N, C-alpha and C positions, 0 to 999 in steps of 0.2 A: 553426836548422839541423835538418833532418829526417834520421832514421836509417831506412834501407831494411831492413825486416824482411820478407823474402820478398815484395817487391812492395808492401807497405803502408808508407807513410811515417809515422813516429812522431816527434813533436816532442821534441827533447832538451832538456827544461826541468825545473827544480826546481818545487816547489809554489809558491814565492814568484814565480818567473818566470811561471808559468802564470796565476796570479791577476792579476799586473800586465798581462799580455797581454790577458786577458779584459776588464779595466777599460779598456784602450785601445780595444778593439773596442766596448765599451759607449758610449764617447764618440764613436765614429765616425759617419759620415754614412750608411753603408750597413748592410744586414742581413747579419751573418756567422753561421755556425754552427760548433759544435765537437762533436767526438765523443770517446768514451772506450772504445776497443776493448781488450778483454782477449784472452788467447790464443785463447779459443774463437771470438771474432769475427774475429780475424786469420786463423784457420784457415778459417773460412767465406769470408772475402774472398779467400783464395788460390784458391778454387774457384768464386768468383762474381765475374766481372769488373764487374758492375753495382755490387755492394756495395763492391768495391775502389775504384771510381771515386768513390762517395759519400764514402768515408773520405778518400781522397787530395785531394779538392776542398775539404775542410773548412779553415777558417781556423786551427783549433787541433785537434791530434790528441794526446790525452793517453794515456800508457802506464798503463792501468787494470788492473794486475795483475802479480804477480811473474813469471808465465809470459812476458809480453812482455819484461820486463827481462832475464830469463834468456836468451831467444832472441837479443836484441841482443848480449848478452855472448858467446854462443857464436859469433856471426857476426864477432866481433872489433871491433864498433862499439858499445861499451857506452853505455847511457843513464845520465843523472845519477842518477835515482831513479824509483821508482814514484810515480805521481800518481793515486791512487784517486779515481774520480769523486765518490763521496759525501763524501770529505774535501775535495776541491776545491770542491764545492758549498757546504759549510759555510763555508769560508774566503771564498768569493765573497759569500755572504750577509752575512757580517760586514763586508766592504768596502762592499757596497751599503747597509748600514744607516748607514754613515758618509757615503756620497756622496749619499744621497737618491734613488737609482735605484729604479724600481718593478719588481716581480717577479710573474710569472704562473706558476702551477703546473698542469701538464697531465699527466694519466695516472692509472693504477691503477684500483681499483674505486671505485664511488660512495662518497663520504664520506671516502676516504683523503686526498685532496688538501686537503680542508677541515681535517682533524685535523692534517695536516702543517703547514699554514699557521698554525694556532693555536699549535702547539708552537714553530715557528721564530720567530714574532714574539715569543714569550716569551724564547727563547734569545738572540735578536739584537735588543735594544731599538733601535728606530728603523727596523727593516726594514719596508718598505711592500710588502705582498703585495696586489696590486690585483685579483686574480681567480683562480679555480680551475675546473677541469673534469676529469671523469673520462675514462678512455681508451676508454669503451664507446660509440663513435659510429660511424655509418656514413657520414654526409655530412661531409666536412672543411670545407666552405664556412662553415657557421655557427660552427665552432670558430675559424677564422681571423678572422671578423668579431668574435667576442667578444673575442679577444685584442687586436685593433686598437682596439676600443671601450674597453678597459680602460686604455689608455695605458701598457701595459707597456714597459719598456726591455729586459727580459730575460725569457726563457721557459725553464723547465726542462721539457723534453719527455721524459716518462717512459713511453714506449710499448713499450719493448723493441726490441732490434735484430732485423731491419733496418727495422721499421716506423717507428721514430722518425727514422732517417736519411732515409728516403724522404719522410716528412712535412716535415722541415726543408728538404730540397732542393726539393721540389715547390712550397713556399710561400715560399721565400726572398725572392722579389721582391714578394710581396703583403703580407707581414708588416711592420709598422712598427717592431717591436722591433728593437734593434740587435744583440742577442746571443741566440742560441738554442743550447742544449746538450742532447744526448741523454744521459739519466742512468738508463736502465733501470729497475730496481726501487727507486730511491733514496727515492721518496716513502713507501714502506712502512717504510723505516728511519727517516725523519724523523717519521712518525706513531707510531712505537713498536710497529708490528706485527711487525717483524723485528728481532731483537737481533743486533748485530755480535759478532764474536769478541772474546775478552779481548785487552787491549792487547799482552800478551806474544806471543800467537799472530800478531797483525798484524805486530809487529816482526820475528818469525821467518818471515814470509811463509807462514804456515800458515792463513790465513783461509779458503782453499779447503777445507781439511780440516774445519774447524769447520762450514762450510755443508753439507758432504757428510754429516756426522754428523747434523745437524739436519734435512736434507732428502735422505734416501737416494735419492729419485726423480731427483736431479740426476746420478746415476752415469753415465747415458748421455751427458749433456753433458760431464761431466768427462773422459770417455774421449778427447775431442778434444785434451786437453792433451798426453798422450804422443805422439799423432799429430803434433801441432804441433812438439814438440821433435825428433822423428825427422826431420821435413821440414826443420827449421832446420839440423840436423847435416848433412843431405845437401847443403843449399845452401852451408853453410860449406866443405864439401869441394870443391864445384864452384868456389867463388870462389878457392881456393888455386891 
């Protein structure tokens, strides 16, 4: 079931349900893509019909952020829980290590995907990472060819929104991998270049504050959150 948050459909799933659904898609016969919108991305999608369509056409739309969960609650249609993309990716890699599916890592600066692969293979014994590539490319054709040649079953597309969503949709029919997912800057986290907030801050939905303190330049982007909440409150009044 999808929850309508100002025109953007968010799947109402727990982490366990999201991973189970991803594994179903991995075993499917077609290529499906998943997205992980936070409140900033939903705000952008509210003003960009093309981005909104890219999100709504995804096979799996995860509520990646406390802002999206709060927005759904304000609208009177609460989501089961936040399903952060980076946590979901970790759980999916653990499942893939058991199932034998192959993973390709795409994105970030040169060398980051390779380091992320090294660390992830150590953390998830049995995980098969069959290829990596950075996100600094102009021609997408050779990237698609490399992914197909690798025999990947899944691809973590970490190009940032909306570039990653556009890439997945544009090449959905060409790629042989069965599951693609846009994960923003997750590779930097897996590579150890970016530290996540302490567990207590994550539990209290304060990860955004930790990131803002660590990266003050994010303030401009963070200002979309209060704008999003105001828009959600307005929508809630309209629906009554």
